[in-house]
Backbone as ProteinMPNN parsed JSONL, in Angstrom:
{"seq_chain_A": "MLKQISISLTVALVLGGCATIKFTPEGQAVRTISPVVAQNCDRLGLVSSWKPVLYGGLTAAQVDTRNKVGALGANAMVVVSQQVDPPPYQHAQIMAEAYRCDFKKNQ", "coords_chain_A": {"N_chain_A": [[34.992, -104.551, 20.367], [34.754, -103.363, 17.813], [32.746, -101.587, 18.425], [34.073, -99.862, 20.192], [35.952, -98.69, 18.489], [34.23, -97.361, 16.758], [33.025, -95.519, 18.522], [35.3, -94.053, 19.291], [36.035, -92.946, 16.826], [33.797, -91.343, 16.31], [33.948, -89.51, 18.453], [36.39, -88.287, 17.82], [35.732, -87.041, 15.39], [33.745, -85.25, 16.233], [35.15, -83.647, 18.079], [37.087, -82.654, 16.362], [35.508, -81.065, 14.765], [35.034, -79.027, 16.488], [37.233, -77.499, 16.435], [38.488, -74.295, 15.987], [39.096, -71.718, 13.63], [41.549, -69.235, 13.707], [42.117, -65.673, 13.695], [44.887, -64.233, 12.009], [47.405, -61.782, 12.852], [47.654, -60.082, 10.602], [45.339, -60.733, 9.146], [43.366, -59.874, 10.883], [43.512, -57.151, 10.615], [42.355, -56.547, 8.201], [40.03, -54.821, 6.181], [36.636, -54.813, 5.011], [35.625, -53.573, 1.983], [33.824, -51.49, -0.382], [33.288, -51.94, -3.966], [33.493, -49.402, -5.134], [35.098, -47.879, -3.382], [37.38, -49.403, -3.656], [38.403, -48.633, -6.105], [40.311, -46.69, -5.715], [42.513, -48.027, -4.825], [45.261, -50.409, -4.791], [45.088, -53.378, -6.575], [45.765, -56.623, -5.483], [45.272, -59.314, -5.856], [43.264, -62.35, -6.128], [41.49, -64.216, -3.757], [40.332, -67.275, -2.248], [38.193, -69.298, -0.22], [37.103, -72.345, 1.112], [35.124, -73.975, 3.383], [34.096, -76.756, 5.262], [31.052, -77.504, 7.046], [31.631, -78.818, 9.451], [34.006, -77.686, 10.218], [33.472, -75.107, 10.858], [32.163, -73.762, 8.817], [30.595, -70.991, 7.334], [31.58, -68.919, 9.045], [34.225, -69.779, 9.557], [35.214, -69.747, 6.941], [35.077, -67.018, 6.397], [36.969, -65.959, 8.213], [39.268, -67.332, 7.347], [39.487, -66.318, 4.742], [40.026, -63.579, 5.22], [42.499, -63.883, 6.511], [44.042, -64.924, 4.409], [43.947, -62.796, 2.601], [45.282, -60.842, 4.105], [47.786, -62.098, 4.223], [48.73, -61.683, 1.679], [49.637, -59.173, 1.846], [47.77, -57.255, 1.766], [45.326, -54.836, 2.883], [42.669, -54.612, 2.693], [39.529, -55.832, 1.366], [37.295, -56.879, -1.228], [34.35, -58.546, -1.296], [33.597, -60.938, -3.59], [32.038, -63.169, -4.141], [29.847, -65.205, -2.206], [28.88, -68.175, -0.853], [26.654, -70.452, 0.624], [25.964, -73.743, 1.247], [22.799, -75.497, 1.132], [20.949, -76.714, 4.062], [21.373, -80.151, 5.02], [24.109, -79.727, 5.102], [25.595, -77.228, 4.707], [28.124, -76.148, 3.903], [30.621, -73.673, 3.223], [31.683, -71.174, 0.894], [33.851, -68.593, -0.085], [34.84, -65.915, -2.155], [37.185, -63.368, -2.721], [38.503, -60.171, -3.646], [41.733, -58.928, -3.146], [43.101, -55.967, -1.79], [45.396, -53.208, -1.535], [45.212, -50.417, 0.26], [45.464, -46.893, 0.785], [44.293, -45.605, 3.363], [44.6, -43.338, 4.887], [45.209, -41.307, 3.107], [42.786, -40.793, 1.862], [41.3, -39.396, 3.654]], "CA_chain_A": [[36.116, -103.878, 19.765], [34.235, -102.519, 16.747], [31.991, -100.515, 19.072], [35.05, -98.911, 20.731], [36.506, -97.955, 17.344], [33.166, -96.482, 16.297], [32.903, -94.433, 19.498], [36.517, -93.236, 19.187], [35.949, -92.203, 15.587], [32.763, -90.329, 16.501], [34.502, -88.486, 19.344], [37.419, -87.562, 17.064], [35.055, -86.179, 14.425], [33.065, -84.178, 16.962], [36.176, -82.741, 18.603], [37.688, -82.005, 15.203], [34.567, -80.036, 14.347], [35.08, -77.938, 17.451], [38.423, -76.69, 16.182], [38.137, -73.024, 15.37], [40.158, -71.045, 12.908], [41.843, -67.97, 14.383], [42.675, -64.591, 12.901], [46.288, -63.85, 12.111], [47.437, -60.322, 13.037], [47.393, -59.45, 9.304], [43.936, -60.95, 8.812], [42.53, -59.069, 11.771], [43.586, -55.755, 10.178], [41.73, -56.401, 6.875], [38.698, -54.218, 6.122], [35.805, -55.107, 3.846], [35.294, -52.308, 1.332], [32.957, -51.593, -1.569], [34.02, -51.791, -5.227], [33.734, -47.978, -5.394], [36.271, -47.512, -2.587], [38.513, -50.157, -4.194], [38.94, -47.955, -7.285], [41.447, -45.869, -5.288], [43.463, -48.935, -4.18], [46.016, -51.321, -5.656], [44.589, -54.757, -6.521], [46.866, -57.564, -5.295], [44.93, -60.665, -6.282], [41.99, -62.975, -5.777], [41.628, -65.323, -2.812], [39.096, -68.005, -1.993], [38.212, -70.23, 0.905], [35.973, -73.26, 1.244], [35.18, -74.659, 4.668], [32.927, -77.588, 5.565], [30.318, -77.119, 8.254], [32.304, -79.37, 10.635], [35.136, -76.828, 10.574], [33.023, -73.745, 11.092], [31.348, -73.261, 7.712], [30.703, -69.609, 6.882], [32.462, -68.15, 9.927], [35.604, -70.205, 9.307], [35.584, -69.275, 5.603], [35.298, -65.576, 6.495], [38.252, -65.751, 8.895], [40.318, -67.825, 6.457], [39.609, -65.369, 3.634], [40.739, -62.396, 5.729], [43.893, -64.271, 6.745], [44.709, -65.041, 3.103], [44.083, -61.433, 2.072], [46.364, -60.234, 4.875], [49.048, -62.748, 3.863], [49.17, -61.08, 0.421], [50.084, -57.81, 2.11], [46.62, -56.373, 1.556], [44.644, -54.382, 4.097], [41.246, -54.485, 2.383], [39.015, -56.821, 0.429], [35.934, -56.768, -1.76], [33.788, -59.887, -1.429], [33.093, -61.14, -4.95], [30.936, -64.122, -4.018], [29.728, -65.925, -0.94], [27.866, -69.216, -1.046], [26.48, -71.433, 1.695], [25.127, -74.844, 0.791], [21.586, -75.68, 1.932], [21.037, -77.752, 5.093], [22.027, -80.211, 6.322], [25.571, -79.64, 5.02], [25.948, -75.832, 4.938], [29.516, -75.802, 3.647], [30.662, -72.286, 2.765], [32.766, -70.754, 0.019], [33.942, -67.147, -0.28], [35.895, -65.399, -3.032], [37.354, -61.937, -2.485], [39.645, -59.492, -4.244], [42.588, -58.32, -2.122], [43.563, -54.632, -2.158], [46.235, -52.408, -0.649], [44.635, -49.076, 0.221], [46.007, -45.862, 1.668], [43.101, -45.004, 3.951], [44.945, -42.006, 5.426], [45.179, -40.377, 1.976], [41.4, -40.493, 1.497], [40.602, -38.678, 4.73]], "C_chain_A": [[35.647, -102.907, 18.676], [33.462, -101.336, 17.327], [32.943, -99.447, 19.625], [35.661, -98.062, 19.608], [35.488, -96.949, 16.837], [33.001, -95.28, 17.228], [34.101, -93.501, 19.406], [36.484, -92.368, 17.935], [34.926, -91.073, 15.697], [33.283, -89.182, 17.364], [35.537, -87.648, 18.601], [36.782, -86.605, 16.058], [34.374, -84.998, 15.107], [34.085, -83.165, 17.483], [36.88, -82.004, 17.477], [36.811, -80.876, 14.694], [34.55, -78.844, 15.273], [36.295, -77.042, 17.243], [38.011, -75.405, 15.473], [39.355, -72.43, 14.685], [40.328, -69.663, 13.534], [42.366, -66.942, 13.384], [44.181, -64.51, 13.09], [46.294, -62.343, 12.384], [47.146, -59.572, 11.73], [45.923, -59.566, 8.919], [42.998, -60.096, 9.642], [42.485, -57.602, 11.327], [42.89, -55.507, 8.834], [40.32, -55.825, 7.008], [37.946, -54.754, 4.908], [35.364, -53.769, 3.27], [34.385, -52.561, 0.13], [33.815, -51.493, -2.831], [34.337, -50.329, -5.562], [34.974, -47.511, -4.638], [37.517, -48.183, -3.164], [39.133, -49.498, -5.432], [40.169, -47.115, -6.96], [42.557, -46.709, -4.652], [44.197, -49.773, -5.226], [45.497, -52.74, -5.475], [45.779, -55.705, -6.466], [46.54, -58.983, -5.732], [43.569, -61.116, -5.8], [42.261, -64.122, -4.819], [40.282, -66.022, -2.664], [39.29, -68.936, -0.811], [36.948, -71.07, 0.869], [36.147, -73.99, 2.554], [33.915, -75.492, 4.867], [32.301, -77.156, 6.888], [31.0, -77.652, 9.518], [33.49, -78.522, 11.093], [34.75, -75.362, 10.67], [32.251, -73.099, 9.969], [31.632, -71.816, 7.345], [31.67, -68.795, 7.74], [33.927, -68.498, 9.673], [36.079, -69.72, 7.936], [35.856, -67.771, 5.618], [36.651, -65.277, 7.135], [39.403, -66.177, 7.983], [40.549, -66.873, 5.286], [40.379, -64.131, 4.081], [42.217, -62.708, 5.976], [44.668, -64.365, 5.431], [44.921, -63.671, 2.467], [45.24, -60.73, 2.788], [47.722, -60.805, 4.517], [49.593, -62.215, 2.534], [49.745, -59.676, 0.621], [48.981, -56.789, 1.907], [46.025, -55.958, 2.9], [43.146, -54.193, 3.875], [40.829, -55.563, 1.396], [37.61, -56.444, -0.007], [35.439, -58.192, -1.948], [33.129, -59.982, -2.798], [31.916, -62.103, -4.939], [31.008, -64.818, -2.671], [28.584, -66.916, -1.092], [27.852, -70.149, 0.155], [25.53, -72.498, 1.172], [23.898, -74.974, 1.682], [21.783, -76.767, 2.993], [20.828, -79.126, 4.474], [23.521, -79.93, 6.278], [26.106, -78.249, 5.322], [27.45, -75.547, 4.876], [29.522, -74.388, 3.059], [31.877, -72.027, 1.89], [32.691, -69.244, -0.163], [35.078, -66.859, -1.252], [35.963, -63.901, -2.811], [38.58, -61.42, -3.235], [40.404, -58.785, -3.126], [43.133, -56.992, -2.637], [44.481, -54.054, -1.084], [45.756, -50.983, -0.805], [45.374, -48.156, 1.175], [44.823, -45.107, 2.246], [43.372, -43.609, 4.521], [44.856, -40.941, 4.328], [43.764, -39.921, 1.659], [40.659, -39.678, 2.55], [40.725, -37.194, 4.581]], "O_chain_A": [[36.095, -101.762, 18.628], [33.513, -100.227, 16.795], [32.65, -98.255, 19.534], [35.859, -96.858, 19.771], [35.839, -95.812, 16.52], [32.853, -94.15, 16.764], [33.936, -92.281, 19.439], [36.859, -91.196, 17.974], [35.173, -89.965, 15.222], [33.077, -88.014, 17.036], [35.556, -86.425, 18.74], [37.249, -85.477, 15.896], [34.426, -83.874, 14.608], [33.893, -81.957, 17.338], [37.235, -80.836, 17.634], [37.315, -79.848, 14.242], [34.101, -77.763, 14.89], [36.374, -75.952, 17.81], [37.277, -75.433, 14.485], [40.491, -72.621, 15.118], [39.341, -69.0, 13.854], [42.972, -67.288, 12.371], [44.689, -64.695, 14.196], [45.276, -61.686, 12.166], [46.47, -58.544, 11.746], [45.331, -58.608, 8.423], [41.957, -59.65, 9.159], [41.525, -56.893, 11.63], [42.842, -54.366, 8.375], [39.524, -56.276, 7.831], [38.554, -55.107, 3.898], [34.799, -52.934, 3.977], [34.208, -53.697, -0.308], [34.947, -51.013, -2.771], [35.348, -50.051, -6.209], [35.815, -46.815, -5.206], [38.595, -47.59, -3.16], [40.282, -49.787, -5.767], [40.987, -46.854, -7.843], [43.451, -46.159, -4.008], [43.799, -49.832, -6.389], [45.465, -53.253, -4.357], [46.691, -55.617, -7.288], [47.451, -59.779, -5.957], [42.83, -60.371, -5.156], [43.171, -64.918, -5.049], [39.231, -65.436, -2.922], [40.411, -69.306, -0.459], [35.856, -70.558, 0.624], [37.204, -74.565, 2.811], [32.802, -75.003, 4.668], [32.946, -76.528, 7.728], [30.95, -76.996, 10.558], [33.926, -78.634, 12.238], [35.604, -74.479, 10.574], [31.73, -71.996, 10.136], [32.777, -71.454, 7.075], [32.495, -68.055, 7.204], [34.772, -67.607, 9.586], [37.234, -69.322, 7.792], [36.762, -67.298, 4.931], [37.396, -64.429, 6.644], [40.397, -65.462, 7.861], [41.692, -66.651, 4.886], [41.29, -63.685, 3.384], [43.085, -61.886, 5.681], [45.819, -63.935, 5.353], [45.963, -63.42, 1.861], [46.078, -60.096, 2.146], [48.714, -60.075, 4.506], [50.798, -62.291, 2.292], [50.271, -59.07, -0.313], [49.241, -55.586, 1.881], [46.197, -56.637, 3.912], [42.438, -53.683, 4.744], [41.657, -56.133, 0.686], [36.853, -55.797, 0.717], [36.049, -58.965, -2.686], [32.225, -59.212, -3.125], [30.921, -61.892, -5.632], [32.077, -64.99, -2.086], [27.459, -66.539, -1.42], [28.899, -70.579, 0.639], [24.43, -72.194, 0.711], [23.942, -74.605, 2.856], [22.654, -77.626, 2.861], [20.137, -79.227, 3.46], [24.156, -79.895, 7.332], [27.013, -78.12, 6.144], [27.981, -74.797, 5.695], [28.533, -73.959, 2.464], [32.953, -72.582, 2.111], [31.615, -68.683, -0.369], [36.141, -67.476, -1.184], [34.933, -63.232, -2.724], [39.56, -62.139, -3.428], [39.808, -58.131, -2.271], [43.574, -56.899, -3.782], [44.362, -54.365, 0.101], [45.877, -50.398, -1.882], [45.849, -48.577, 2.23], [44.396, -44.092, 1.696], [42.456, -42.793, 4.622], [44.471, -39.803, 4.596], [43.56, -38.784, 1.234], [39.502, -39.31, 2.345], [40.196, -36.445, 5.402]]}, "name": "protein", "num_of_chains": 1, "seq": "MLKQISISLTVALVLGGCATIKFTPEGQAVRTISPVVAQNCDRLGLVSSWKPVLYGGLTAAQVDTRNKVGALGANAMVVVSQQVDPPPYQHAQIMAEAYRCDFKKNQ"}
Protein backbone atom coordinates (compact mmCIF):
# COMPACT_ATOMS: atom_id res chain seq x y z
CA MET A 1 0.00 0.00 0.00
CA LEU A 2 2.77 2.44 0.93
CA LYS A 3 4.61 1.54 -2.28
CA GLN A 4 1.50 2.35 -4.35
CA ILE A 5 1.12 5.73 -2.64
CA SER A 6 4.79 6.48 -3.24
CA ILE A 7 4.52 5.57 -6.94
CA SER A 8 1.32 7.63 -7.34
CA LEU A 9 2.95 10.62 -5.68
CA THR A 10 6.03 10.33 -7.90
CA VAL A 11 3.90 10.12 -11.05
CA ALA A 12 1.84 13.14 -9.96
CA LEU A 13 4.98 15.19 -9.34
CA VAL A 14 6.52 14.22 -12.67
CA LEU A 15 3.34 14.95 -14.61
CA GLY A 16 2.88 18.21 -12.73
CA GLY A 17 6.37 19.21 -13.80
CA CYS A 18 5.38 18.63 -17.41
CA ALA A 19 2.70 21.30 -17.21
CA THR A 20 3.72 24.23 -19.35
CA ILE A 21 2.71 27.82 -18.97
CA LYS A 22 1.17 29.35 -22.10
CA PHE A 23 1.26 32.86 -23.49
CA THR A 24 -1.88 34.94 -23.23
CA PRO A 25 -2.70 37.00 -26.35
CA GLU A 26 -1.57 40.13 -24.45
CA GLY A 27 1.64 38.47 -23.27
CA GLN A 28 2.49 37.29 -26.76
CA ALA A 29 2.38 40.90 -28.01
CA VAL A 30 4.91 42.20 -25.43
CA ARG A 31 8.32 43.31 -26.73
CA THR A 32 11.54 43.44 -24.74
CA ILE A 33 13.08 46.89 -25.10
CA SER A 34 16.17 48.68 -23.82
CA PRO A 35 16.07 51.36 -21.11
CA VAL A 36 16.94 53.95 -23.79
CA VAL A 37 13.86 53.06 -25.86
CA ALA A 38 11.75 53.04 -22.68
CA GLN A 39 12.46 56.76 -22.15
CA ASN A 40 9.86 57.50 -24.85
CA CYS A 41 7.20 55.27 -23.22
CA ASP A 42 4.79 55.42 -20.29
CA ARG A 43 5.87 53.31 -17.30
CA LEU A 44 2.97 51.25 -15.93
CA GLY A 45 4.62 49.29 -13.13
CA LEU A 46 6.96 46.55 -12.01
CA VAL A 47 6.20 42.85 -12.34
CA SER A 48 8.01 39.76 -11.12
CA SER A 49 7.79 36.03 -11.54
CA TRP A 50 9.39 33.13 -9.72
CA LYS A 51 9.06 29.62 -11.09
CA PRO A 52 10.55 26.40 -9.73
CA VAL A 53 12.42 24.12 -12.09
CA LEU A 54 9.58 21.55 -11.92
CA TYR A 55 7.26 24.11 -13.53
CA GLY A 56 9.60 25.21 -16.28
CA GLY A 57 12.14 27.37 -14.46
CA LEU A 58 13.51 30.19 -16.60
CA THR A 59 11.25 29.59 -19.61
CA ALA A 60 8.11 29.54 -17.46
CA ALA A 61 9.22 32.70 -15.62
CA GLN A 62 9.81 34.48 -18.95
CA VAL A 63 6.34 33.56 -20.24
CA ASP A 64 4.69 34.44 -16.92
CA THR A 65 6.46 37.82 -16.84
CA ARG A 66 5.27 38.69 -20.35
CA ASN A 67 1.73 37.65 -19.45
CA LYS A 68 1.77 39.87 -16.35
CA VAL A 69 3.16 42.81 -18.32
CA GLY A 70 0.44 42.34 -20.94
CA ALA A 71 -2.23 42.13 -18.22
CA LEU A 72 -1.22 45.64 -17.09
CA GLY A 73 -2.05 46.93 -20.56
CA ALA A 74 1.62 47.27 -21.48
CA ASN A 75 3.14 46.29 -24.80
CA ALA A 76 6.81 46.42 -23.80
CA MET A 77 9.10 45.56 -20.93
CA VAL A 78 12.62 46.21 -19.70
CA VAL A 79 14.13 43.28 -17.81
CA VAL A 80 15.51 44.66 -14.55
CA SER A 81 16.90 41.40 -13.16
CA GLN A 82 16.99 37.74 -14.03
CA GLN A 83 18.32 35.08 -11.69
CA VAL A 84 18.61 31.32 -12.04
CA ASP A 85 19.64 29.26 -9.04
CA PRO A 86 22.60 26.90 -9.46
CA PRO A 87 22.01 23.19 -10.14
CA PRO A 88 20.38 20.99 -9.12
CA TYR A 89 17.42 23.29 -8.39
CA GLN A 90 17.64 26.00 -11.08
CA HIS A 91 14.57 27.93 -9.97
CA ALA A 92 14.21 31.21 -11.85
CA GLN A 93 13.14 34.73 -10.94
CA ILE A 94 12.62 37.68 -13.29
CA MET A 95 11.72 41.30 -12.55
CA ALA A 96 10.69 43.66 -15.34
CA GLU A 97 9.32 47.16 -15.76
CA ALA A 98 6.13 47.33 -17.84
CA TYR A 99 5.75 50.10 -20.44
CA ARG A 100 3.13 51.33 -22.89
CA CYS A 101 4.92 52.50 -26.03
CA ASP A 102 3.71 54.05 -29.26
CA PHE A 103 6.02 52.22 -31.65
CA LYS A 104 4.32 53.75 -34.70
CA LYS A 105 5.22 57.27 -33.53
CA ASN A 106 8.94 56.43 -33.39
CA GLN A 107 9.13 55.20 -36.97
